[in-house]
C-alpha positions in Angstrom: -10.9 22.8 -4.3 -8.2 25.4 -3.8 -6.5 26.7 -6.9 -3.0 27.9 -6.3 -1.2 30.1 -8.8 2.6 29.9 -8.2 4.8 32.5 -9.7 7.8 31.6 -11.8 10.7 30.7 -9.6 8.6 29.7 -6.6 10.6 26.4 -6.3 14.3 26.2 -6.3 16.1 24.1 -9.0 17.4 21.8 -6.3 13.9 21.1 -5.1 12.6 20.4 -8.6 15.6 18.1 -9.5 15.1 16.1 -6.2 11.4 15.5 -6.8 11.9 14.7 -10.5 14.5 12.1 -9.6 12.4 10.7 -6.8 9.4 10.4 -9.2 11.5 8.7 -11.9 12.8 6.2 -9.4 9.3 5.4 -8.0 7.8 5.1 -11.5 10.7 2.9 -12.7 10.4 0.6 -9.6 6.6 0.3 -10.1 7.0 -0.6 -13.8 9.7 -3.2 -13.1 7.6 -4.8 -10.4 4.5 -4.7 -12.6 6.3 -6.4 -15.5 7.4 -9.3 -13.2 3.8 -10.1 -12.1 0.9 -11.4 -14.0 -2.1 -9.1 -14.1 -5.3 -11.0 -13.1 -8.8 -9.8 -13.6 -9.2 -9.6 -9.8 -6.1 -7.5 -9.4 -7.2 -5.2 -12.2 -10.7 -4.7 -10.7 -9.3 -3.9 -7.3 -6.9 -1.4 -8.7 -9.7 0.3 -10.6 -11.9 0.5 -7.5 -9.0 1.9 -5.4 -8.3 4.5 -8.1 -11.9 5.5 -8.3 -12.1 5.9 -4.5 -9.0 8.1 -4.5 -10.5 10.4 -7.1 -13.7 10.6 -5.1 -12.0 11.4 -1.8 -9.3 13.8 -3.2 -11.5 16.9 -3.6 -13.0 16.6 -0.1 -11.8 19.4 2.2 -11.0 19.0 5.8 -8.4 19.6 8.6 -5.0 18.3 7.9 -2.3 17.9 10.5 -4.1 20.2 12.9 -4.1 23.0 10.4 -6.9 23.8 8.0 -6.5 23.3 4.3 -6.3 26.3 2.1 -9.6 25.4 0.5 -11.4 25.4 3.8 -9.9 28.8 4.7 -11.0 30.2 1.4 -14.6 29.1 1.9 -14.8 30.4 5.5 -13.1 33.8 4.9 -16.3 35.7 4.4 -18.0 34.0 7.3 -15.6 35.3 9.9 -16.6 39.0 9.5 
């Protein structure tokens, strides 16, 4: 997995405010929808399986939108010599 160190000030304040507001809206919407529905054992187990699968797939490197991921480039850097 690629580890990226971003310097202070890498993102503008407008960028950060926009994404914080978007995250707050999405989390609030999800919580409001979840409160209205009953949580069954089946729904809970499906949610757990999807979450586990996403954590298993997340660290896998591969091409993305016809460009290589930073992680792939880092591992092949020495091979190109």
